[in-house]
C-alpha positions as a Python dict, from the first residue, in 0.01 Angstrom:
ca = {
    (1, 'M'): (0, 0, 0),
    (2, 'D'): (125, 318, -66),
    (3, 'I'): (276, 493, 245),
    (4, 'Y'): (42, 807, 209),
    (5, 'L'): (-270, 599, 198),
    (6, 'L'): (-138, 377, 472),
    (7, 'L'): (-72, 703, 677),
    (8, 'Y'): (-426, 834, 593),
    (9, 'W'): (-590, 517, 692),
    (10, 'E'): (-390, 476, 1028),
    (11, 'F'): (-454, 836, 1139),
    (12, 'F'): (-819, 789, 1011),
    (13, 'K'): (-863, 517, 1254),
    (14, 'I'): (-699, 705, 1539),
    (15, 'G'): (-904, 999, 1493),
    (16, 'L'): (-1211, 770, 1460),
    (17, 'F'): (-1161, 617, 1796),
    (18, 'C'): (-981, 849, 2005),
    (19, 'V'): (-1232, 1040, 2202),
    (20, 'G'): (-1129, 1302, 2474),
    (21, 'G'): (-900, 1539, 2309),
    (22, 'G'): (-534, 1522, 2202),
    (23, 'Y'): (-399, 1323, 2506),
    (24, 'A'): (-626, 1038, 2454),
    (25, 'S'): (-493, 1006, 2100),
    (26, 'M'): (-136, 949, 2229),
    (27, 'P'): (-183, 583, 2302),
    (28, 'W'): (-341, 519, 1970),
    (29, 'I'): (-67, 704, 1764),
    (30, 'Q'): (194, 537, 1971),
    (31, 'A'): (42, 185, 1890),
    (32, 'A'): (35, 271, 1512),
    (33, 'V'): (369, 449, 1442),
    (34, 'V'): (591, 265, 1734),
    (35, 'D'): (440, -76, 1808),
    (36, 'N'): (257, -182, 1483),
    (37, 'Y'): (472, -46, 1208),
    (38, 'Q'): (784, 63, 1375),
    (39, 'W'): (802, 391, 1158),
    (40, 'L'): (928, 557, 1477),
    (41, 'T'): (1130, 467, 1810),
    (42, 'L'): (957, 531, 2150),
    (43, 'N'): (1206, 809, 2205),
    (44, 'E'): (1139, 965, 1876),
    (45, 'F'): (757, 961, 1950),
    (46, 'I'): (809, 1125, 2291),
    (47, 'D'): (1004, 1391, 2116),
    (48, 'I'): (709, 1457, 1882),
    (49, 'F'): (477, 1436, 2187),
    (50, 'T'): (679, 1713, 2339),
    (51, 'I'): (707, 1925, 2041),
    (52, 'S'): (335, 1881, 1980),
    (53, 'Q'): (263, 2026, 2323),
    (54, 'M'): (485, 2338, 2268),
    (55, 'T'): (351, 2433, 1922),
    (56, 'P'): (19, 2623, 1883),
    (57, 'G'): (-292, 2401, 1776),
    (58, 'P'): (-451, 2093, 1922),
    (59, 'I'): (-197, 1823, 2032),
    (60, 'G'): (-342, 1529, 1841),
    (61, 'I'): (-325, 1711, 1520),
    (62, 'N'): (16, 1841, 1585),
    (63, 'A'): (130, 1485, 1666),
    (64, 'A'): (-22, 1350, 1339),
    (65, 'T'): (153, 1627, 1154),
    (66, 'F'): (484, 1578, 1305),
    (67, 'A'): (484, 1213, 1297),
    (68, 'G'): (349, 1227, 930),
    (69, 'T'): (661, 1438, 847),
    (70, 'K'): (906, 1215, 1008),
    (71, 'I'): (777, 899, 838),
    (72, 'A'): (716, 1041, 490),
    (73, 'G'): (775, 1413, 430),
    (74, 'F'): (563, 1693, 348),
    (75, 'W'): (315, 1475, 186),
    (76, 'G'): (316, 1223, 474),
    (77, 'S'): (223, 1518, 696),
    (78, 'I'): (-61, 1592, 483),
    (79, 'A'): (-178, 1236, 461),
    (80, 'A'): (-177, 1197, 844),
    (81, 'T'): (-338, 1512, 944),
    (82, 'V'): (-607, 1493, 697),
    (83, 'G'): (-679, 1124, 800),
    (84, 'F'): (-671, 1243, 1170),
    (85, 'V'): (-935, 1506, 1132),
    (86, 'T'): (-1166, 1367, 876),
    (87, 'P'): (-1360, 1134, 1140),
    (88, 'S'): (-1392, 1456, 1359),
    (89, 'L'): (-1541, 1655, 1078),
    (90, 'I'): (-1800, 1388, 959),
    (91, 'L'): (-1904, 1322, 1340),
    (92, 'C'): (-1938, 1697, 1421),
    (93, 'L'): (-2132, 1758, 1100),
    (94, 'G'): (-2356, 1447, 1186),
    (95, 'V'): (-2419, 1534, 1556),
    (96, 'T'): (-2501, 1877, 1458),
    (97, 'W'): (-2755, 1772, 1205),
    (98, 'L'): (-2908, 1533, 1445),
    (99, 'L'): (-2931, 1793, 1733),
    (100, 'K'): (-3088, 2066, 1495),
    (101, 'K'): (-3321, 1807, 1346),
    (102, 'Y'): (-3418, 1648, 1673),
    (103, 'G'): (-3312, 1871, 1935),
    (104, 'D'): (-3168, 1745, 2288),
    (105, 'I'): (-3103, 1370, 2258),
    (106, 'S'): (-3030, 1181, 2591),
    (107, 'A'): (-2887, 892, 2407),
    (108, 'I'): (-2598, 1114, 2277),
    (109, 'K'): (-2537, 1223, 2622),
    (110, 'G'): (-2539, 874, 2780),
    (111, 'I'): (-2282, 790, 2505),
    (112, 'L'): (-2048, 1053, 2581),
    (113, 'N'): (-2091, 1020, 2960),
    (114, 'G'): (-1990, 651, 2925),
    (115, 'L'): (-1696, 737, 2723),
    (116, 'R'): (-1537, 948, 2987),
    (117, 'P'): (-1369, 648, 3210),
    (118, 'A'): (-1235, 506, 2877),
    (119, 'V'): (-1064, 835, 2788),
    (120, 'I'): (-928, 861, 3134),
    (121, 'A'): (-783, 488, 3110),
    (122, 'L'): (-627, 599, 2771),
    (123, 'I'): (-431, 888, 2917),
    (124, 'F'): (-337, 685, 3200),
    (125, 'A'): (-196, 406, 2978),
    (126, 'A'): (6, 671, 2775),
    (127, 'G'): (139, 844, 3101),
    (128, 'L'): (266, 514, 3218),
    (129, 'S'): (467, 433, 2908),
    (130, 'F'): (604, 792, 2931),
    (131, 'L'): (696, 742, 3305),
    (132, 'Y'): (874, 409, 3250),
    (133, 'L'): (1090, 582, 2967),
    (134, 'S'): (1160, 891, 3165),
    (135, 'V'): (1233, 744, 3510),
    (136, 'W'): (1367, 376, 3420),
    (137, 'N'): (1485, 415, 3066),
    (138, 'T'): (1269, 136, 2936),
    (139, 'E'): (963, 103, 2701),
    (140, 'T'): (793, -135, 2941),
    (141, 'M'): (733, -207, 3310),
    (142, 'P'): (1056, -215, 3483),
    (143, 'T'): (1170, -554, 3597),
    (144, 'D'): (1419, -383, 3851),
    (145, 'F'): (1256, -72, 3995),
    (146, 'S'): (1579, 1, 4190),
    (147, 'Q'): (1777, 98, 3850),
    (148, 'F'): (1620, 453, 3809),
    (149, 'D'): (1736, 773, 3639),
    (150, 'T'): (1791, 1029, 3907),
    (151, 'K'): (1771, 1306, 3675),
    (152, 'G'): (1439, 1177, 3535),
    (153, 'I'): (1309, 1154, 3913),
    (154, 'I'): (1408, 1497, 4002),
    (155, 'I'): (1270, 1652, 3674),
    (156, 'L'): (954, 1465, 3708),
    (157, 'A'): (907, 1571, 4083),
    (158, 'L'): (962, 1935, 4004),
    (159, 'A'): (733, 1932, 3703),
    (160, 'L'): (443, 1769, 3899),
    (161, 'I'): (502, 2057, 4154),
    (162, 'A'): (501, 2314, 3878),
    (163, 'V'): (183, 2174, 3702),
    (164, 'R'): (-9, 2163, 4045),
    (165, 'R'): (96, 2537, 4087),
    (166, 'K'): (-57, 2610, 3728),
    (167, 'M'): (266, 2677, 3527),
    (168, 'G'): (215, 2722, 3167),
    (169, 'V'): (312, 2439, 2951),
    (170, 'I'): (568, 2605, 2730),
    (171, 'N'): (742, 2737, 3066),
    (172, 'L'): (734, 2407, 3216),
    (173, 'L'): (884, 2249, 2906),
    (174, 'A'): (1139, 2512, 2859),
    (175, 'L'): (1237, 2489, 3240),
    (176, 'S'): (1263, 2130, 3214),
    (177, 'G'): (1475, 2152, 2919),
    (178, 'V'): (1725, 2369, 3086),
    (179, 'L'): (1723, 2164, 3394),
    (180, 'G'): (1785, 1830, 3193),
    (181, 'L'): (2085, 2017, 3031),
    (182, 'L'): (2211, 2141, 3394),
    (183, 'L'): (2159, 1802, 3556),
    (184, 'G'): (2354, 1636, 3253),
    (185, 'I'): (2625, 1861, 3282),
    (186, 'A'): (2657, 1800, 3662),
    (187, 'G'): (2678, 1418, 3593),
    (188, 'L'): (2329, 1308, 3712),
}
């Protein structure tokens, strides 16, 4: 299959099934580009995820665009991005038409309320993968929890404190990068 069609199709499926915003799409994107096709390594994917947070726009669309670029250049970015947004466009047009025609539909509200716990599970699963890589330098659950990255734990702890104090994403990422550089220079 042509790489552009494959990118479109994979990101179409991701856009179709990821409910709950950009963070919920990350495990789906990771499964496609890292696990299933090995187009990217987990480190490359996490770099794309980080850049997607720092750039303006929705994180899921940014991640699709950056992943598509990394995998197949400019046209790959177009294929992945258009694939990612097509289901949302179709769904939004359909739901808008239904709501306009039939008014308040309790079944739609029920479905959306039922999806919330699944969205939390998707975000949590992505977070665990990132935690393993940043603290234990492994893509899966570590077998030896005592072999951790001190620098990763320090930055994680400080970042959690900063997030709880409502630090902006760009400032948090910039300061974490500087701290990572300084701790690396210090030999941690």
